[in-house]
N, C-alpha and C positions, 0 to 999 in steps of 0.2 A: 564603547557599546557594552551594555550589560544584557544578560540572558535571563528570561523569565519564562516559566512554563506552567501549564495546567498539570493536574494530577496524572493525567493519562500519558504524559510524555516526559516524566521526570528523568528517566535514565538516558533517553536520547538527548535531552536538553543538556544534561551534565556532560555527555560525550562531546557535543558540539561546542559547549563553552570551553572545555579543555583544549580542543583543537584550535579554537580561535583565541585562546589565552585570555578569555573574558571572565569576569566574575558572574556567578549565577545568583540570582536574587531569591531570598527566602520568601515563601508565601505560606500563610496560614489559612487553611480551608476549613470551613465549618458549615453547619446547616441550621436554620431556624426551626423551631418546633413545627411550623406549618409546612416544612419541606423546602422553603426558599434557600437558595445557596448564598453564601457570604464568603468573602476572602479579604485578607489584609496583608499588605506588603509595604516595604519601605518606599520612600519617595523615589520616583523613577528618575533615571539619568536622562540627559538630553537625547541620547540614542538608545533605543531599546529593541532587542530581538525577542519577539514573542513567539513561543513554540507550543503548539497544541494540536494533537490529533482529535478530530471529531469522531469519537467512537460511540457516543451516546448523546442523548439530549442534555444530560448533566454536563458532559464534557463541552458541548456547544455553549451552554450558558456560562460555564467557567471561562471559556475563551473570550466571550463577549465582555465579561466583567473585568478580565485582566486588561483587555484593550482599553476599556473605559478608565481603569485605574491609571493607565499610562498616558492619559490625555495630556497634551502639551509637549510630549516627546516626539521625536522622529521615530516612527514605529515601522520595523520590518517584520512581517508576519510569515511564519512558516507553518503550513498545515500539512504534516506528513501523511495523514490519511483523512479524507473528507467524506464522512457519511453524507448521504443525500446526493452525492455527485452522480449516482446512477439514475436518479430521477431527473433526467435532462430532457425529457420530451413530454408534450401534452397530447394524450391520446383521445381525450374526451373534453367537451366544453365544461368549464367550471373547475377543471383540475389545476392545482398550482404547478408551476415549474419549480420544483423544490430546490434544485441545484442553484437556480438563479436567486431564489429568496435567501438561501444561506450565504451564497457568495456576496450578495449585496450587503447583507447585515455584517458580515465579518470584515469587510474591507472599508468600512467607514472610518475616517481618521487614520488610515494606514497608508504609508507611502509606497510600499511594494509588497507583493505576495509571492511566496514560493510554495508550490505543491510538489508532491512526489508521485509519479505514475498515477495521476488522476485518471479516472475511468474513461472520460471523454475530454480531450483537450479543448473542445469547443466550449466547455464550461468556463474556461479562463476569461472569455469575453464578458462574462457577467460581473466580474470583480470591478469595483470602482477605482482600482489602482492597477498599475502595470503588474501583470502576473506572468510567472515563468514556471514551467513544469519540468522537473528533473526526472530522469529515468535511471533505475538501478539495474538495468539489463547487464551492463558491464560488471557490476558488483556480483550479480548472480553467477555470471560466467567465471569470474575469478574464484568464487567459492567452489563451483563444480570442478575447476581445474585442480583443486587440492584434494579431491576425493579419490584420485587414482583410478578412475574408470577408463577402460580401454574402448575407444571408438564409441562413445555414447551417442544416442540419438536424442536431440533436443526437440521436444514435442509440445506444440501448442494445442489447447483443448478445442479450438475452432479456428476458422480462417481469419477472424478478426484479430486474433492474438499471434498470427504467424509472423508479422514483422518483429514483434517483441522477441519471439523465439529465435528469429534470425539474428537479431542483435546479440542475444545471449550466445548463440552458437559461434558467432564471428570471433569471440574471444579465443576459442580453442580450435578454430577452423573445423568444427564438428558439423555433422549433417543436421538439418532442421526440417521438420515436417509439421503438418497439422492433422488433427482428427477430423474425420468426416462421417456423418451419420448416414446410414443407408436404411430406409424403411422397406422391409420386406412384406409387411402386412400391417393391419391396424394396431397390432400389439407386439409385433416382432421387429426390433430395430437393431441393426448392427453398427458398431463403432470400430473404425480402423484407421491407421495412418493413410493419407491420401496417396502418397507416392512410394514410400519406402517400406521394406520388409523389416520387421522387428526381431525376427528369429535369431536367438543367441545373443542379443544385444542388451546392454543396459539402457533403459529409457528414462530420461529426466523430463517430466512434464513441468512446464513453466507458464505462469500467468500473473496478471497483476494482483488478483484476489483469489484466495480460497475461502469460500463462504460456507455452504453446507457440505461441499465435497461429493454431492450425489452423482454428478456426471463423471467425475474422476474415479469414483469407486467402481462404477459400471465399466468404465473404460479399462480400469486395471485388470478386472477379471478377463475381459476380452483380449487384452494385450498378452497376458500370461497364456491364454489359450492359443495365441498365435506364435508362442515360443519365446517371448521376451525373457531375458535372464533375471532382471530385477527392475522394479519401478521405483523411482524417486520422485518426490513432488516438491517443487520450490515455487515460492511466490514472493511478491513484495509485501502485501498486506494480509496477515493471517487473521481474518475475521473469525473463522472457526465457530460458526453458530450451530446449535442443535447437535452437539457432540460430534462435530465433523472430524476432529483429530482421531478419536477412537474408531469412528466409522471407516476412515481411510486405512488405519493400521489393520483393522480386522479384515479389510478387503485385500490386504496383501501388499500395501505400499511399504517399501523398505524403510523410508525415512521421509519426514516432512519438515521443511525448513522455510522460515519466513524472516523478514527483516524486523527491525525494532520500531517501524512506523506505528505498529500496534505491539505493545510490549507483552510478549508471550514467553513461555518456557522454551518454545522451539525457535525463538529469535536468535539465529546463529550468525547472522552478519548484520552490520550496522549501516544505516543510511547517513550517519554523521559525516563521513568524509565527503560524500557527494553533496550534502547540504552545505557544509562548510565552504567547499569550493564554489558552490553556486552563490552563496552570500557574498563572497569575495568578488565575484564577477559583477554582481548587481550594484555594489557600493561604488 
């Protein structure tokens, strides 16, 4: 099996190839004067591992082109981060179910699909091939364990992420809780942990995605007001739109950490080990 990737996942793909002891295939990417994307690669092997995070529309097209270039091979597709996965519901007539459209398009001529902490696992049913979702909760927990924090509180931003926070906390047998919003008036909203006191404690917020960081920035101020010693933010996918990183640092977040599903300067731990193990189980 050889490994091939889009531009958005070069580093992660190289790490996975090294762990699998597989060759990584060189790809030349370019663009026509009218903006259309083009790529050229060597003739594919009988078995190909295609890796590409969908971080933009260009990244989506590159992934489609690579899959097509590998036609005739047995293709295993890894989508470390899948944009459009949050568009998984139709609220009004005439709206596309975008997660379904992207999943169907990417899984044509593919034998298996692996995703990483996809926002809603229900999206997996839209792939035209067997799909498996991997979680990096344990990997985040292992990273937290190296920080030397005393009795940290692992905090989810909402009840929907509480299970994920619990899985992270289980690594070190730490406490886990989730934030709850309390509306005092039309303009006055409070945010606090539902069950536990943060006074004097290091708080590590964990979630699948940090996007704009708005809610987390607001929560950080309130947690400090409640006596938290320090706030750390960790996620799987560091989307970081609209200046989210500096917004969070200016709000008082001590450190911000994400994985390399989206390759950032703050990608401090890798999804490669979890993906490599997942590939081995699927084959």
